[in-house]
C-alpha positions as CSV (number, residue, x, y, z in Angstrom):
1,X,168.3,75.0,111.3
2,X,166.7,75.0,107.9
3,X,166.8,77.9,105.5
4,X,163.1,78.2,106.0
5,X,163.6,79.9,109.3
6,X,163.6,83.7,109.3
7,X,165.0,85.9,112.1
8,X,162.4,88.4,113.5
9,X,164.0,91.8,114.2
10,X,160.8,93.8,115.0
11,X,157.4,92.9,116.4
12,X,155.8,94.5,113.3
13,X,157.0,91.5,111.4
14,X,154.8,89.1,113.5
15,X,151.2,88.2,113.2
16,X,149.0,86.2,115.6
17,X,149.1,82.5,114.6
18,X,152.7,82.5,113.3
19,X,155.0,79.9,114.8
20,X,158.2,81.1,116.4
21,X,161.2,79.9,118.4
22,X,163.0,82.1,120.9
23,X,166.7,81.5,121.6
24,X,169.2,82.9,124.2
25,X,172.9,82.1,124.0
26,X,172.3,79.2,121.6
27,X,169.7,77.5,123.8
28,X,166.1,77.1,122.8
29,X,164.0,78.8,125.5
30,X,160.5,79.0,124.0
31,X,158.7,77.5,120.9
32,X,155.1,78.2,120.0
33,X,152.3,80.2,118.3
34,X,152.1,83.9,118.5
35,X,148.9,85.0,120.4
36,X,149.2,88.8,120.4
37,X,151.7,91.5,119.4
38,X,152.5,94.9,121.0
39,X,154.7,96.6,118.3
40,X,155.0,99.8,120.3
41,X,156.8,98.0,123.1
42,X,158.5,95.3,120.9
43,X,156.7,92.6,123.0
44,X,154.5,89.7,122.1
45,X,152.7,86.8,123.6
46,X,153.1,83.2,122.6
47,X,151.4,79.9,123.6
48,X,154.6,77.9,124.5
49,X,154.3,74.4,123.0
50,X,156.9,73.1,125.4
51,X,155.2,74.0,128.6
52,X,151.6,74.7,127.6
53,X,151.8,78.2,129.2
54,X,151.4,81.7,127.8
55,X,154.7,83.6,127.7
56,X,155.4,87.3,127.1
57,X,158.6,87.7,125.0
58,X,160.9,90.7,124.5
59,X,162.8,91.0,121.2
60,X,165.6,92.8,123.0
61,X,166.3,89.8,125.2
62,X,165.9,86.9,122.8
63,X,166.8,85.9,119.2
64,X,163.4,85.1,117.7
65,X,163.0,83.0,114.5
66,X,159.8,82.5,112.5
67,X,159.7,78.8,111.8
68,X,157.8,76.4,109.5
69,X,154.6,74.9,110.8
70,X,156.0,71.4,111.0
71,X,158.8,72.5,113.4
72,X,156.2,73.3,116.2
73,X,154.5,70.4,117.8
């Protein structure tokens, strides 16, 4: 990973339109654009670029990285 990636530790750090990757145990699970954020619950929705589906992600379950625009197809 490039130094341009930044780990997200709270949903308050996210905004709709940002690109993220979600990892679990060293495996990329989701990659896409943030659609909506629910900071009170530490949950957020993304449009998963890999599957074309909308996914609800939990920061307690995944390591989430904000990534450069070019990293998301």
